[in-house]
N, C-alpha and C positions, 0 to 999 in steps of 0.2 A: 367299434362297439367298446365303450367304457365299462369298468366294473362298478359296481354300487358303491364301493369305497372311493373310487375316483369321483363318481358324481358327488357324493356327500363332500369330499375335500374340496372340490372345486367350486361347489355351490356355497359353501361356508366361506371361502376366501371372497367370492363375489358378493355376498351378503355384506360381509365386513366393508368392503370397498364401497358399496351402495351408501351404508349407513354413514361413512365417513365424508360424504358429500351431500349436503343438505339439499333437500327436495320438497320442500313445502310448496303446496299446491301453486301453479304457475311459475315454478322455479325450478323445473325438472330438467334443465338443458344439460347439467353434468351427468346425471345418472342415466339419461338417454344416450349420451356419447359412450359411456360405460357399457351399457348393454349392446350398444351398435358394434362396439369393438370386440365384445365377446362372440356375438353372432358371426361376425367376420372372421374371427380366429377358428370357428368351427365349420368355416366354409360356407356361409349364407351372407346373401347381400339383401337385407330385409327392406321393405318398402317403408319410405319415411313419411308419415302423414302429420304434418307438423311436427311434434316431438314425440308422437306414438311411432312405434316400430311394430311392422307386422312381416312375418317370415313364413313362406310355404316350404314344405319339405322338398327335398331334392327329387323325390320319387312322385312328385304331384301327378295326379291323373284326374283330368277333368270329369271323367265318367263316374268317379267314386264320390261318395258322401264326404262332406268336410266336418271335421271336429275341431272346434276352436278352443285353445287353451289361453286364457286371458288373466291378467292380474294387472295392478296398477303400481305405478312408480312413485307417486306423490305420498306425501305425509301431511298430517296436521301440524300446526305450529306446536313447539314443546311447551306443555303446561308447566306451572310453578311446582317446585317440589322434587325435581330431578336432584339427585345426590351424586351424580356423574354428569359428564360432558355428554348431552344426548346424541352428539355427532361423533363420539368417540367410543367405538365398539369394545365392550369389556366382557371377557370370559371369566365367569365366576360361578362357582357351585353348579356346575353343568348348565348353565344359562349363557346365552349371548345377549347381553344388555345393549340397548341402542335405539334411538328413534326410529321407528319403521320396521324394527326386526319382525314383529309380530303381525303388524298392519301396514303393508301386507309383502314386507320383503321376502320373508320365508316362503310364502307361496309362489312369489314372483320367480325366485331362483330355482326352486323346485320343479315348477311346471316348466321353465326353460330346459333344465336338464331332462325332465321327461320327454320333453319335445326332441330333443337330441337322440334319446335313446329309441323312441319310437320310430323316428325316421331312419333309423340304422338298419330297419328290416322291413320286409313288405307288410304292408297293413291292408285291411279291408276298407279303409278310409284314409283321407288326407289329413294330416295332422297340421294345423296352422296355429303358429305362436303370435300371441298379440300382447304387447306392453302397452298400456294406456296411461295417460296423465290427467290431471284434474278430476280424478275420482271422487275425491273427498268434498268437492263443492258441486258435483255434477256439472262441470264447466262445459263450455261449448267447444273448447279445444280438445276435448278428450274422446271418449266412446262416441259422442255425437257426432264428431267430425269424421269418425273412422267409418261410420255406418255405410255411407255410399261407396266405401272403397272395399267392402267385404264381399267376397263370393257367397253364395247362398250356403248357409250353414246348417247341418243337421241337428247339431246339438253343441252346446257351449258349456265348457266347464269354467267357472270363475274362481279364481284362487283367492279365498278369504280365510281367516281363521275359524275353522269350524272343528277342531280337534280330529281332522280327517274323517269326519263323518259327513255323508251327503245331505246338504240342505236342500231338498228339492222343492220347497216353496219359500217364498220371500215376501214380506209385506210391502205394500207399496205405500206412497206417501202424498198427501195432497194438502195444502195449506189453503184455508178458506178465510177471507176477509169479510167481516159482517159490519154493516152500519145501521143502527136503529135510529129512526128519525122521531123527533118530538117539537116541542115548541119552547122557547124561550120565555122566560118570566122572572119576576123578583120573588127570591126564596122567602120573603116575609109576607107575601100574600098568596092568597089561593088562585094562582093563575100560571099558565104554562103548562106544557106536558113534559114530564121528566123522560128523557130519552134514557137515562141510566136505569131507571126502573123498568122501562119497557125492555131493555137489553137484558135486565136480570130475569125477566120472565122467559125470553128466549133461550138464554144460557141455560136456565132449569130445564127447558124442553130438550135441549141439545145433550145435556147430562144423562137424562133418561131415555133417550132415543134409543130404540133397539132395531138393529138390522137382521131380518129373519135368517139369512142364510149364513150358518156357521161353518168354517173351514175344519176338516178333521186334523189339518197341519197347523194351521195359523190361529184358529179360533174365530172369534167375532171381530167385526171391524170395530176399531177402536176410535172415538172421537173426544178429543179433549180441548176445552177452552184455556188457553194458556196466557193470554194478554187481554187487558181492558184498558180503554182510555176515554175519559169524558170530562166535561167541565172546564171553564175557564176563570172562574173565581168562586169564592164560597158563597156569595149571595145572588147567584145566578142560576137558574134552572136551566141544566143542559139541554140543548137543542138537538145534539147528536151525541151518540155513543158509539165507538168502534171497538171491535172486539175480533181476536183471532182464533180459530181452532186448528189443531194439529190432528189430522185424520190418517190413520194407519189402516189401509185397506186389505182385505183378504182377497183371494183369487176368484171368489163368487161374485165380485162386483168390479166393473171397471170404475175408475175415478169419475167419469162422467155419469154414471148410473147413480153413484153416491150423491154426487152434486145435485142431480135432479130431484132425488128423493128428499134431500134435506130443503131445498128451494121450495117444493111443494107444501111444505109444512109450515113455511115462514108467513107471519102476518104481512100485509101490504106494506106496512111502514118500516119493514127490515129488508135491506138489500143484501146481497151476498155475492162475492166474486171469488173465483179459483185463481190463484196465481199460476197454476199449470195442472193439465191434466196428464202429464207426460209419464209421471213416474208410478206406472201400474204395478200391482202385484203380479207375481208370476208362479208358476208350477210346472213341474216336470210330470208327466203321466206316470203313476206309480206302476204301469205296465210297460214302461220303457225298457229296452235291453240294458241300459246302464244300471237302472233301479234294480231290475232281476239280478244283474252281476254283482251289484253290491250287497243285497240280501244274501246271496249264496256265499259271500266272503264273511258273512257275520256282521256287516255294517248296519247302521240303523238310521234309515232316513227320517228327517225331522223338518219343521218349519222354522225358519229364521225370522226374527223380528226386525233385524237391521237391514239397511239399504245398501245397494251395491251397483256396479254397473250393469249388471242382471236386469235392472229396471229399465234400461234403455232399449235393450234387445227384444226383438220380437220372435226370434227363433226359440225353440225348447232349450232350457238351460237349468243349470243348478250350481250350487257352491260347495267348494270342498277345499280344505287347506289345512296345513299344521298350524298350531297354536290356538289360542283361545280368545274369543272376542270380547271377553271382560278385561282383558289386559290392553286392548287398543285405546288409545287416546290418553293413556295413564302415565304419571311419572315413573320412570323406572322401567318402562316396557321392555319386555324380554321374549325370546324364544328359548325353549328347551333345546339343547344340542341333540338330545335323544329324539325330539320331535322333528328336527330338521333332518336327521340321519334317516328316519323311518319313512319320510314324506315320498321320496322318488319310488322306492319299492312298492309303497301302498297304491301311489298313481299307476304303476305298470301293472300291477296285480289286476287293478280295475280296467285298465285300457287296453293293454298289450293283446292283440289278437281278437278284440271285441268287434262284433258286428252291430252297426248302429243303423242299418237299414238304407 
């Protein structure tokens, strides 16, 4: 059993090491090996699922429920505007600057050390640590690949920058592609059916479309048309117009239910296709033991608008981790050293000795 100071010092050094090895999505080989070596140094032999790593506790008991501690290894590409080398960790003014420090390296190393500490004593559940790749692009080699290898999970904690507040609801995502059909003709004559004008009518309908069920944590479903394309040249009436809508769902609807509602309101000359129904919204029951424990500790459950690996899981889940989501994917991304130092103690206050059913 390590002291909290030791957990902080070790997690800080591990985070610096991870930052120093580029891990843009689909290039997580080096950081996966670093984490593998750390787990082995602590006496674990994790299961390697592609580049993903899953470790069960030494005291694993199949009769107990399983608590999954998960965060991701990959980062986005560095954006323009970095004043330092994004792959060179820099300590400055109480901050650790580096790509992936906030999203989600600090959560990853903190959950790993939380796993070590939870497993050092008897718990009423089995802690399972999982480091995944390809989270930033929802890739097939990440959480989707791991799903069939997971035991039944009672609840999952997803490490993402939430200011160490529990995000017990998360918006889902669905992308809809529309095609408005018309009839070509010469722009100088009164002929043809302008597919672009038809599309404008549907876009207007989508802009004003109201979904009745509003989430207390996530608010209403948000549907936004973001791309439009029509026409081949200036003097030809366009016979097709395609446009795309970004849909952020709340937990009151499945993506398929939203699709059906939209489709029911389209004219026959407008077709719609969903790219995927998989990234549904999620919500942890406010009466769940973890939520009750969080409330007793003075934490404030909330709903998150951003997507994570949580969207792929079917089990109850929530997000919680050090850092601020607003820093993610930005130049000069950083984690405050005080946030990293406080993370493992905060996780342990919530999880140590918890009954999860």
